[in-house]
N, C-alpha and C positions, 0 to 999 in steps of 0.2 A: 554259526550265526543263529541267534534265537529269533523266532518269529513271534511277534506280538500281534494279537488280534486287536483290531480297531474297535473302539467303543462306539456304539451307535446310540444316539440320544433321541428321545421322542420329541415331537414338536412342542408338547406341553412343557417338557423339561427345559428346552431351549427358551421358550417364552418366559418361563419363571426366572431363569438366569438373566435374560435380557432386561426384564422389568426390574429386577434387583439392581442391575447396573444403571438403569435410567434413573432410579430413585436417588442415587448418589449418596446414600447414607454410609456406604462402605466403599473402599477402594476396589479396583479391579482385581488386585492381588488377593484381597480378603475374600472376595466372592469366588475367585478361582480355587482357593484353598477349601472353602466351605463346600463347593460342589465337586471338588476333585477333577478340575479341568485346567487347561492352560490359560493364562491370562489373555493371550492373544485371541483365543477362541471366544472368550467373554466379550471382548471388544468387537469381534466380527458379528456376533449374534446381536449385540446392541445396535450396531450400524444397520444391520438387516431389518431389525424391528422398526427403527426410526425411518428407514427408507420406504417401508411398506405401510406404515401407519396411515398416511393420507388416503390411500386407496380403500381403506376399510369402510369409510363413510360415503364413498362415491355413489353406490347404488342403494336405493332405498329398500328394495325388496329382494335383494340378493341377485346372484347372477341369473341371467335368462337361460333357460334350458335350450339346447340346440334342437331344432326341429329335424328329426330323422327323415321326414318325408321330403325335405328340401335338398337332399344330397344331389349333386350334379348328375351322377350316373343314373340314379333313379328317375330324375326328371327327363333325361335324354331318352331313356328306355320307354318312358311313358309317352313322349312325343312320337317316337317311332311306332309304337303300337297304335296310337290314335291315327297317325297318318295312314298306316296300313288298313285300318278299319274304314277310314274315309274313302280310300281308293277302292276298296272292295264294294262299299255301298254305292259309290258312283257307278261302278261297272255293272252291278246287279240292277240298278234302277234305270240305267240307260242315259243318265245325265251327261256323262263324260264322253259321249260319242260325237 
């Protein structure tokens, strides 16, 4: 049994093929022959592009970066540290007696 290695395509290549399919100037079979891929794959990439197209214009300034300082573990550790400092200060000042 011969092992065939799978072809991997870049996202740019997939977009190029999908846009060609959306234009509709050629059939899926013609596009598949031109780019040396299976016609079913052309259809799948076309469907994926159409499905994801509305989300492209949702955000005006791109995706918001995640704030690394807002991670739950970091916040809980900060709360614990501040509580320990508060207890220590109360003990040293005599307020908590």
